C-alpha positions in Angstrom: 4.9 67.7 3.2 6.8 66.2 0.2 5.9 68.0 -3.0 7.3 65.1 -5.0 4.9 62.6 -3.4 1.9 65.0 -3.6 2.6 65.6 -7.3 2.8 61.9 -7.9 -0.4 61.2 -6.0 -2.3 63.8 -8.0 -1.7 61.7 -11.2 -2.7 58.3 -9.7 -6.1 56.8 -10.7 -7.6 55.0 -7.7 -11.1 54.3 -9.1 -12.8 55.9 -6.1 -13.1 59.5 -4.7 -12.8 58.1 -1.2 -9.5 56.3 -2.0 -8.2 59.4 -3.8 -9.0 61.6 -0.8 -7.2 59.2 1.5 -4.2 58.9 -0.8 -3.9 62.7 -1.1 -4.1 63.1 2.7 -1.4 60.5 3.2 0.8 62.1 0.5 0.4 65.5 2.2 1.6 64.0 5.5 4.7 62.4 3.9 7.9 63.9 5.3 10.3 64.4 2.5 13.3 64.8 4.9 12.8 61.6 6.8 10.8 59.7 4.1 8.3 58.8 6.8 4.5 58.9 6.6 2.8 57.7 9.7 -0.2 59.9 10.6 -2.9 58.4 12.9 -6.3 57.4 11.5 -7.7 60.3 13.5 -5.4 62.7 11.7 -6.4 61.4 8.3 -10.1 61.5 9.4 -9.7 65.2 10.3 -8.0 65.9 7.0 -10.5 64.1 4.8 -13.7 64.4 6.9 -14.2 60.7 6.4 -15.1 58.1 9.0 -12.3 55.8 10.4 -14.1 52.8 8.8 -14.1 54.4 5.4 -10.4 55.3 5.8 -9.5 51.7 6.9 -11.4 50.3 3.9 -9.8 52.8 1.4 -6.2 52.2 2.7 -6.8 48.4 2.4 -7.9 48.8 -1.2 -4.9 51.0 -2.0 -2.6 48.4 -0.6 -4.3 45.7 -2.7 -3.9 48.0 -5.8 -0.2 48.4 -5.0 -0.5 52.1 -4.7 0.4 52.0 -1.0 2.4 49.7 1.2 2.0 49.8 5.0 3.7 48.2 8.0 2.8 48.2 11.7 5.1 49.8 14.2 5.9 48.2 17.5 6.6 50.1 20.7 9.4 49.2 23.0 7.0 47.5 25.3 6.1 45.1 22.5 2.6 46.4 21.8 1.6 47.3 18.3 1.6 51.0 17.3 0.1 52.6 14.2 0.9 52.2 10.6 3.7 53.6 8.5 3.0 54.1 4.8 5.2 54.1 1.8 4.4 54.8 -1.9 6.1 52.0 -3.9 5.0 53.4 -7.3 6.3 56.9 -6.7 9.6 57.6 -8.5 12.6 58.3 -6.3 14.4 61.4 -7.2 16.8 61.6 -4.2 17.5 59.5 -1.1 15.7 60.5 2.1 17.8 62.5 4.6 17.4 59.8 7.2 19.7 57.5 5.1 22.7 59.6 5.9 22.0 60.5 9.5 20.4 59.3 12.6 16.7 58.3 12.7 14.2 61.0 13.7 13.8 61.4 17.4 10.4 60.4 18.8 7.9 63.1 19.7 8.0 63.9 23.4 5.6 61.7 25.4 5.4 59.0 22.7 7.0 55.6 22.9 9.6 55.0 20.1 8.4 52.5 17.5 10.1 50.2 15.1 8.8 49.1 11.7 7.5 45.6 11.2 7.3 43.7 8.0 5.2 45.3 5.2 1.6 44.2 5.1 1.8 43.5 1.4 4.5 40.8 1.9 3.2 37.6 0.2 3.4 34.0 1.4 5.1 33.1 -1.9 8.2 35.1 -0.7 8.3 33.1 2.5 8.7 29.4 1.4 8.9 28.2 5.0 5.3 29.3 5.7 2.8 26.5 5.1 -0.4 27.2 3.2 -1.5 28.2 -0.3 0.8 30.6 -2.1 -2.0 32.0 -4.3 -5.7 32.0 -4.6 -7.4 32.6 -8.0 -4.0 33.5 -9.4 -3.5 36.2 -6.9 -0.7 35.9 -4.3 -1.7 35.3 -0.7 -0.5 38.1 1.6 0.9 37.4 5.0 -2.1 39.1 6.5 -4.5 36.9 4.6 -2.5 33.8 5.6 -2.5 34.7 9.3 -6.2 35.5 9.4 -7.2 32.4 7.3 -5.2 30.1 9.5 -6.6 31.7 12.6 -10.2 31.4 11.2 -9.6 27.7 10.5 -8.2 27.2 14.0 -11.3 28.9 15.3 -13.5 26.6 13.2 -11.7 23.5 14.6 -12.1 24.8 18.1 -15.8 25.6 17.9 -16.7 22.5 15.8 -14.4 20.2 17.7 -12.6 19.1 14.5 -9.0 19.0 13.4 -9.0 20.1 9.7 -5.7 21.1 8.2 -6.1 20.9 4.4 -5.1 23.9 2.3 -8.4 23.5 0.5 -10.1 24.9 3.5 -7.7 27.9 3.6 -8.4 28.6 0.0 -12.1 28.9 0.6 -11.6 31.0 3.7 -9.2 33.4 1.9 -11.7 33.9 -0.8 -14.3 35.1 1.7 -11.7 37.2 3.6 -11.1 39.1 0.3 -14.8 39.7 -0.2 -15.3 40.8 3.4 -12.0 42.5 4.4 -13.8 44.5 7.1 -14.4 41.3 9.1 -12.0 40.7 12.0 -11.2 37.4 13.6 -13.7 38.1 16.3 -16.4 38.7 13.6 -15.5 35.3 12.0 -15.7 33.6 15.3 -19.2 35.1 15.9 -20.4 34.1 12.4 -19.1 30.5 12.8 -20.5 30.3 16.3 -24.0 31.5 15.3 -24.2 29.2 12.3 -23.1 26.1 14.3 -25.9 27.0 16.8 -28.4 27.3 13.9 -27.4 24.7 11.3 -29.3 25.0 8.0 -27.4 22.1 6.3 -27.7 18.4 6.6 -24.9 16.1 8.0 -21.8 17.0 9.9 -20.5 20.5 9.5 -17.3 21.6 7.7 -16.0 25.0 6.7 -17.7 24.8 3.3 -21.1 25.4 4.8 -19.9 28.9 5.8 -16.9 29.6 3.5 -17.6 27.5 0.4 -18.9 30.3 -1.8 -19.8 33.9 -1.7 -23.5 33.0 -1.5 -22.9 30.6 1.3 -20.9 33.1 3.3 -23.6 35.8 2.7 -26.2 33.3 4.1 -23.9 32.7 7.1 -23.5 36.4 7.6 -27.3 36.9 7.5 -27.7 34.2 10.1 -25.2 35.9 12.4 -26.8 39.4 11.7 -30.2 38.1 12.7 -28.8 36.9 16.0 -28.9 39.3 19.0 -25.7 41.3 19.2 -25.7 44.7 21.0 -22.9 46.4 19.0 -24.4 45.7 15.5 -21.0 44.9 14.2 -22.1 42.3 11.6 -24.8 44.7 10.3 -22.1 47.4 9.8 -19.9 44.9 7.9 -22.8 44.1 5.5 -23.4 47.8 5.0 -19.7 48.4 4.3 -19.7 45.6 1.6 -22.9 46.9 0.0 -21.4 50.5 -0.1 -18.1 49.1 -1.7 -20.1 47.2 -4.4 -21.8 50.5 -5.4 -18.5 52.4 -5.8 
């Protein structure tokens, strides 16, 4: 445990008891000697007595606030590992021990992992990446860019269209921010169910689903009312309602 990081985390205002609990749990898992913080979601869940879903939502909120930065680790076989966390707002009093020596050895029985790019990297810092650089005066992150372009490609596939305008990506990114719990698979299901049950007139375009918050909520309701055994969409709606009440 790094007492410096824990002391810093105590003074951070997160706006939510859940986010605070997750931040403190991560701070207590920070290794001051290696400057690494990469506990599993299960470990954080055990520390906080919160659900994995609540922890995922809280860490995403902390990243958006700039309190946390996180990056995915990749194993030697190319598969994605867990997250590594850093605390960009914490003051640095001394360099981590790992800067002057070899990197820490992997735990026995685990594949070594390497850090990937931070999740908070914005498209604005990558000028060769096509797409909107900001939406509503807020920089578009690489994760938002990747998901929005994948959602638009999914729309084109399911609607048999070839739409490429950044205007569509702007609308999709707006909804991604409102429903960060939704995965690409969830977006595919929402699009699919609404194309099967059109409530608009004329040919479809992404605006009928992503044009506004109200339209997306209507699209989510349409998908939720469709038969789906795992109840995933219903849980997303519940997560959003819970977040609005915080």
